[in-house]
C-alpha positions in Angstrom: 56.5 -86.3 15.7 58.4 -85.6 18.9 58.0 -83.2 21.8 57.9 -79.5 20.9 59.8 -76.8 22.7 58.0 -75.4 25.8 55.3 -72.8 25.1 54.3 -70.3 27.7 50.9 -68.7 28.3 49.2 -66.6 31.1 46.1 -68.8 30.7 45.6 -72.3 29.4 42.1 -73.7 29.1 41.5 -77.4 29.2 38.4 -77.9 27.1 36.9 -75.4 24.7 33.2 -75.6 25.0 30.9 -72.7 25.8 32.4 -72.0 29.2 36.0 -71.5 28.1 34.8 -69.9 24.9 33.1 -67.3 27.1 36.4 -66.9 29.0 38.2 -66.4 25.7 35.8 -63.5 25.0 36.4 -61.9 28.4 40.2 -62.1 27.9 40.0 -60.7 24.4 37.9 -57.8 25.5 40.4 -57.1 28.3 43.2 -57.1 25.7 41.3 -54.7 23.5 40.6 -52.3 26.3 43.9 -52.6 28.2 46.4 -53.2 25.4 49.3 -52.4 27.7 48.6 -55.5 29.7 47.8 -58.3 27.2 46.9 -61.7 28.5 48.2 -64.6 26.5 45.9 -67.7 26.3 45.6 -71.0 24.6 42.8 -73.6 24.7 43.1 -77.4 24.1 40.0 -79.4 23.1 39.8 -83.2 22.7 37.1 -83.0 20.0 38.3 -82.7 16.4 36.4 -79.5 15.9 34.2 -77.1 17.9 30.8 -78.5 18.9 28.3 -78.4 21.7 25.7 -81.2 22.2 25.5 -81.7 18.4 23.7 -85.0 18.9 20.7 -83.2 20.5 20.1 -80.6 17.9 16.7 -82.0 17.2 14.3 -80.1 14.9 12.3 -77.3 16.6 13.9 -77.9 20.0 14.5 -74.6 21.8 17.0 -73.4 24.4 15.7 -73.3 28.0 17.3 -69.9 28.7 16.7 -66.5 27.3 18.8 -65.3 24.3 20.2 -62.6 26.5 22.0 -65.3 28.6 24.6 -65.7 25.9 28.4 -65.8 26.3 28.8 -62.1 27.0 25.8 -59.9 27.6 25.3 -60.2 31.3 29.0 -59.3 31.8 29.2 -56.7 29.0 25.9 -55.6 27.4 27.8 -53.9 24.5 30.0 -56.8 23.6 30.4 -57.5 19.9 30.1 -61.2 20.8 26.5 -61.1 22.0 23.7 -63.1 20.5 22.1 -59.8 19.2 25.4 -59.0 17.4 25.3 -62.4 15.8 21.8 -61.9 14.6 22.7 -58.5 13.2 25.7 -59.9 11.3 23.6 -62.8 10.0 20.9 -60.4 8.8 18.2 -61.9 11.0 17.8 -59.4 13.8 14.4 -58.0 12.5 13.1 -61.5 11.8 14.1 -62.8 15.2 12.2 -59.9 16.8 9.2 -60.4 14.6 9.2 -64.1 15.7 8.6 -62.9 19.3 10.8 -65.8 20.5 12.5 -65.3 23.9 14.1 -68.7 23.5 16.1 -69.4 20.3 16.2 -72.8 18.8 19.0 -75.0 19.8 20.2 -75.1 16.2 20.4 -71.3 16.0 22.2 -71.0 19.3 24.8 -73.6 18.1 25.3 -71.5 15.0 25.9 -68.5 17.3 28.5 -70.4 19.3 30.3 -71.4 16.0 30.2 -67.7 14.9 31.8 -66.6 18.2 34.5 -69.3 17.9 35.4 -68.2 14.4 35.2 -64.4 15.3 37.8 -64.3 18.1 40.8 -62.3 16.8 43.2 -63.8 19.3 41.9 -67.3 19.4 44.5 -70.0 20.1 42.3 -73.1 20.1 43.9 -76.4 19.4 41.5 -79.3 18.5 42.2 -83.0 18.7 44.4 -82.2 21.7 44.3 -84.2 24.8 45.8 -82.9 28.1 47.4 -86.0 29.6 49.3 -84.5 32.6 49.6 -81.5 34.9 52.6 -81.0 37.1 55.2 -78.6 38.4 58.1 -77.9 36.0 61.0 -80.3 36.7 63.3 -79.0 39.4 60.8 -76.5 40.8 58.9 -76.4 44.1 55.4 -75.2 44.8 57.0 -72.0 46.4 59.3 -71.3 43.4 57.2 -72.4 40.4 56.0 -69.6 38.2 54.2 -72.0 35.9 52.3 -75.2 35.9 53.4 -77.6 33.1 50.9 -79.4 30.9 51.6 -82.4 28.6 49.3 -82.2 25.6 49.1 -85.1 23.1 48.0 -84.4 19.5 45.5 -87.1 18.7 46.1 -86.7 14.9 49.9 -86.6 14.7 50.5 -88.4 18.0 53.0 -85.7 18.9 53.4 -84.2 22.4 53.6 -80.6 23.5 54.8 -79.3 26.8 52.9 -76.2 27.8 53.8 -73.8 30.6 50.8 -71.9 32.1 50.6 -69.4 34.9 46.9 -70.2 35.2 44.9 -73.3 34.2 41.1 -73.3 33.7 39.6 -76.7 33.6 36.3 -77.1 31.7 36.2 -80.7 30.5 32.4 -80.9 30.5 30.0 -83.5 31.8 30.4 -87.3 31.5 27.5 -89.3 30.1 25.9 -91.5 32.7 24.8 -95.1 32.0 23.3 -97.7 34.4 25.7 -100.1 35.9 26.6 -103.0 33.7 25.1 -101.4 30.5 27.4 -100.5 27.6 26.7 -98.5 24.5 26.8 -100.3 21.1 25.2 -99.9 17.7 21.7 -100.3 19.1 22.1 -99.1 22.7 22.8 -95.4 22.8 23.2 -92.6 25.3 21.4 -89.4 24.4 24.8 -87.6 24.0 25.3 -89.7 20.8 21.7 -89.9 19.7 21.6 -88.2 16.2 24.9 -89.7 15.2 23.7 -93.2 16.0 20.2 -92.6 14.6 21.6 -91.5 11.3 23.6 -94.7 10.9 20.5 -96.9 11.1 18.0 -97.7 8.4 14.7 -96.2 9.8 12.7 -99.2 8.4 14.7 -101.5 10.7 13.4 -99.7 13.8 10.0 -101.3 14.5 10.1 -100.8 18.2 12.3 -98.4 20.2 12.5 -97.4 23.8 13.7 -94.3 25.6 14.8 -94.5 29.3 14.6 -91.3 31.4 12.3 -88.7 32.8 14.1 -85.5 31.9 14.0 -83.0 29.0 16.3 -85.1 26.7 14.2 -88.2 27.2 11.0 -86.4 26.4 12.5 -84.7 23.3 13.9 -87.9 21.9 10.6 -89.7 22.5 8.7 -87.0 20.6 11.3 -87.0 17.8 11.1 -90.8 17.3 7.3 -90.8 17.4 7.2 -88.1 14.7 10.0 -89.4 12.5 9.1 -93.1 12.5 5.3 -93.3 11.8 5.3 -97.1 11.7 7.3 -97.6 14.9 6.1 -98.3 18.4 7.8 -96.0 20.9 8.1 -97.0 24.6 9.0 -94.3 27.2 10.4 -96.0 30.3 10.0 -93.5 33.1 11.3 -94.2 36.7 8.8 -91.7 38.1 5.0 -91.7 37.7 5.3 -89.3 34.8 7.2 -86.3 33.5 7.6 -83.5 36.0 7.2 -79.9 34.7 10.2 -77.6 34.9 9.6 -74.5 37.1 10.6 -71.6 34.9 8.5 -69.0 36.7 10.1 -65.6 37.4 10.7 -66.1 41.1 12.1 -69.6 40.7 14.4 -68.4 38.0 16.0 -66.0 40.4 18.0 -69.0 41.6 20.1 -68.6 38.4 20.8 -64.9 38.9 24.4 -63.9 39.4 23.6 -62.6 42.9 22.3 -66.1 43.9 25.9 -67.4 43.6 26.9 -65.2 46.5 23.8 -66.2 48.5 24.7 -69.9 48.1 28.5 -69.6 48.5 28.4 -67.5 51.6 25.2 -69.0 53.0 24.8 -71.5 55.8 24.5 -75.3 55.3 20.8 -74.8 55.8 20.7 -72.2 53.1 22.4 -74.4 50.6 20.2 -77.4 51.5 17.1 -75.2 51.0 18.3 -74.1 47.5 18.4 -77.8 46.4 15.2 -78.8 48.2 13.1 -76.0 46.8 14.6 -75.3 43.4 16.0 -78.6 42.0 12.9 -78.7 39.8 14.1 -75.7 37.9 16.6 -77.9 36.0 17.0 -81.5 37.1 14.9 -84.4 35.8 12.2 -82.0 34.6 10.6 -81.2 31.2 9.3 -78.1 29.6 5.5 -77.8 29.8 5.1 -77.5 26.0 7.0 -80.8 25.4 4.9 -82.7 28.1 1.7 -81.4 26.5 2.9 -82.4 23.0 3.5 -86.0 24.2 0.3 -86.3 26.0 -1.6 -85.0 22.9 0.1 -87.6 20.8 -0.9 -90.3 23.2 -4.4 -89.1 23.3 -4.6 -89.1 19.5 -3.4 -92.7 19.6 -6.4 -93.6 21.8 -8.8 -91.9 19.4 -7.4 -93.9 16.5 -7.4 -97.0 18.7 -3.7 -97.5 18.3 -1.0 -97.8 20.9 2.1 -96.5 19.1 3.2 -94.4 22.0 3.5 -96.3 25.3 4.4 -94.9 28.7 5.8 -97.4 31.2 5.7 -95.3 34.4 7.4 -96.2 37.7 9.5 -98.6 35.7 13.2 -99.3 35.9 15.6 -101.2 33.7 17.2 -104.1 35.5 19.2 -105.7 32.7 20.1 -105.2 29.1 21.3 -108.0 26.8 21.8 -108.6 23.1 20.1 -111.5 21.2 21.2 -111.4 17.6 19.9 -108.1 16.1 17.5 -107.6 19.0 18.1 -105.8 22.3 16.2 -107.4 25.2 15.4 -105.2 28.2 14.4 -106.5 31.5 12.0 -104.2 33.3 10.9 -104.0 36.9 7.6 -102.1 37.7 7.4 -100.3 41.0 3.6 -100.2 40.6 2.9 -103.9 40.8 6.5 -105.3 41.5 6.1 -107.4 38.3 8.9 -108.0 35.8 8.6 -108.0 32.1 10.9 -108.2 29.1 10.9 -105.9 26.1 12.5 -106.6 22.8 13.5 -103.4 20.9 15.5 -102.5 17.9 17.1 -99.4 19.6 17.4 -98.5 23.2 18.2 -94.9 24.2 19.3 -93.9 27.7 18.6 -90.3 28.4 19.9 -90.8 31.9 21.9 -87.6 32.3 25.5 -86.9 33.1 27.9 -87.0 36.0 29.5 -83.7 36.9 33.0 -82.8 36.0 35.5 -84.4 38.3 38.9 -82.5 38.2 40.9 -84.8 40.5 42.3 -87.0 37.8 43.1 -84.0 35.6 45.1 -82.4 38.5 47.7 -85.2 38.5 50.7 -84.5 40.7 49.5 -81.0 41.4 46.6 -82.4 43.3 48.8 -82.7 46.4 49.0 -78.9 46.6 45.2 -78.5 46.5 43.4 -78.1 49.8 40.4 -80.1 50.8 37.6 -79.6 53.3 36.6 -81.8 56.2 34.7 -84.1 53.9 37.6 -84.6 51.5 36.2 -82.4 48.8 38.4 -79.9 46.9 38.1 -76.4 48.4 37.0 -73.9 45.8 37.2 -70.1 46.4 34.5 -67.7 45.4 36.4 -66.8 42.2 36.2 -70.5 41.2 39.9 -71.0 42.0 41.0 -74.1 43.8 42.5 -73.3 47.2 46.1 -74.3 47.2 49.0 -74.5 49.7 50.7 -71.2 50.6 53.3 -70.2 48.1 51.8 -71.7 45.0 51.2 -68.6 42.9 49.7 -70.4 39.9 46.0 -70.4 39.7 43.8 -73.5 38.9 40.2 -72.6 38.1 37.1 -74.7 37.6 34.4 -74.1 35.0 32.0 -76.8 36.2 32.1 -79.2 39.0 31.3 -76.5 41.6 27.7 -77.1 42.3 28.5 -78.0 45.9 30.1 -74.7 46.5 28.5 -72.3 44.0 25.0 -73.7 43.6 22.6 -74.8 40.8 24.0 -72.5 38.1 27.6 -73.5 38.5 27.9 -75.5 35.3 24.9 -74.0 33.4 24.7 -71.4 30.6 22.6 -69.2 32.8 25.5 -67.6 34.5 28.2 -68.3 32.0 29.1 -64.8 31.0 29.4 -63.5 34.6 31.3 -66.6 35.8 33.8 -66.4 33.0 34.2 -62.6 33.7 34.9 -63.3 37.4 37.6 -65.9 36.5 39.2 -63.4 34.0 39.1 -60.7 36.7 40.7 -62.9 39.2 43.5 -63.8 36.8 44.1 -60.2 35.9 43.9 -59.1 39.5 46.4 -61.7 40.7 48.8 -60.9 37.9 48.8 -57.3 38.9 49.6 -58.3 42.5 52.5 -60.3 41.3 53.9 -57.6 39.1 53.1 -54.5 41.3 53.1 -55.9 44.8 49.8 -55.0 46.3 48.9 -52.7 43.4 45.5 -51.9 42.1 43.7 -54.7 40.3 43.3 -54.5 36.6 39.5 -54.6 36.0 38.1 -55.9 32.8 36.7 -53.0 30.8 33.0 -53.2 30.0 32.1 -55.3 33.0 28.5 -54.8 33.9 27.3 -54.2 37.5 
């Protein structure tokens, strides 16, 4: 299949996870409320179908945010795409209220996301589509270009599409992080592929497993393996002395409020440093109190039964991983006594987190028109738009990768509805300026506060 004719859109989203799904909602609600000024949009997603952290939908695991921090409510409390609207349509609103749960299960929230994705009337989402290039249209300059041109490859039919976009919104998600020199295989996994890999293995073959990491995913996987494999010894390899509890108290949670983005963005260097120093324990390398207590209780029960099925290797780091036949051998270094030991396991899971979205490679040739600060980092405006050279009218927005400029909630669900609304507002506002000179901005109807 060859290259298709050019297609033109006001907005093209690269990636179609929760962030750009929330943006699609904001654009659809604008279209519904201001039909005279429709915004055309298309989204291209590398995955073959919609999905969000499918491999961590473990039984009974809950979200770490309130159900009200869905894709729309904080921007538009009467949105038909809210989590409450989903519950009503699913016939579970009363049951959810009776359950007195502020935090839905991860499985139910994923069902909500799928419901939203299938409910968008003007959805133009293309799966199995990989954006391989971003450039100015041939023969144009930064000052004259009305569009940016994207090259999109269809991973199924191997065809190529050339897409023209007035605005590009990059939301390619996080990249799984593994220790240097360690590669995933059929018995060495990253948490992002956990359930998929786990289901491929005969559970009776897993006599000893190990989980590396000190955060929420590591603790949840450790608990899951202990509960699901009653004859298996589970080792938790923790680089700290133990799991640290996540601070989800009301005052600490204010760091995720929409107003906190302004405090961070417009604050001094000292303000930003204080945000990270005092509030990093709200999200990074921390575990919910309930999960920590569950694991400790299981360990204590082991001691009562005089077994040692759950083992915690605290202040321990992995120094090497190598395969020996069907076994995986892990070299460990203890910071407690500076001794080394070797562990033979049937499965080794690294819950070692993710690296943030890095848009530089995605920008391609257009990167030369993006401005940088004194440290060489891309400059990002308050509306999440990359600062570009004068004359380039096309907008490039980031959904993620802006923690340095916008704070802790930059890539989290906590602020997703407001963030997407601000991006949509910016796109509509800038289009009004192009069409009407310095005319009044077109504000998204239903925007809260």
